[in-house]
N, C-alpha and C positions, 0 to 999 in steps of 0.2 A: 886544393884550391883550381880552377880555373879561368881563363881570361874571362868568362863569362859571367861567373859569380864574380869578378872584381870589378865587373864594367854594373854589374847591375847592383849593386852596394858600393859606388864611386866615390860617396861622401865619407863611407868610413876607411876605405883603401886610401884616399887622397890623403888624410891626416897619418896616415903611417909611412905612406908613399914620403912625404913631409917630412918626416922624423929621421928616415930612412937615407932621403935623399936632398937635404936642404937646400940646394941650390938650383933644383925645380922652378921655372918659371911659373907661379900659380894663375896668372891668366893666361896660359898656355894651355893647362891642363885642368882648369876650371871643369871641362865636359871630360868625360873620358875617352880618351884619343880611341880610334876606332881598332887598331892593332896594336897588340902587344910590340909588336917590332915599330911601330909608331912611338911608343912609351920610351921603348929602349933607347931610338935613335935621340930623343929629345934627354935621357938621362945622361947618353954620351956625349953629348954635346955640351952641356950644363956643368958635367962635373971633369971634362978633360980623360973619357975612356975613350974605347974603341968599341965599334957594336959590339964584338964578343963579349968583350967586359962588363959591358952594362948590360948585354942579353944574359952573364953568369950573375952577375949581381941581383937583377929582377927575380932571376930563377929562384936565388937561394932566399930572398926577402919572400919570395911565395910558399918556400918549403918551411921556413920560421913560422910564416903566419900560420899554415897550415897546420903545425905541429899543435901551435898554441893553441887554435878551436877543439882540436880532439883533446889535450889533456886538458882544457875546463869541461869538456864534454864528458869526462872520464872521471873529473873530479865531481862534476852535478851527479853524474852515476853515483857515484860514493856514499855524496853527502844528503843523499835521497835514501839509503839505503837502514 
C-alpha cells in the first residue's frame, strides 16, 4: 500500500488510523495530509513520539493493513473455488 492509496481512500484509512492512533486531532486530519511526513509529524506530536518513532509506527500500520488486504484477497480466492 502506498501513500497515494491511503490518500485516495482517506475516510477508510482515517478510521483505521484513529483506531491505531487515538490521540490524533480529528479536525486536523479530516482531509488527508499532503505527505506521509506531515501525517507522521502530527502523530508524533499528538502521541509524544519522535518523528522517527512515529514514522516507524505508521510504516508498521501500513504493513499490517497491507497484509490484511492480501489475506482478504487470498481468502476470497479460496472461497470462490
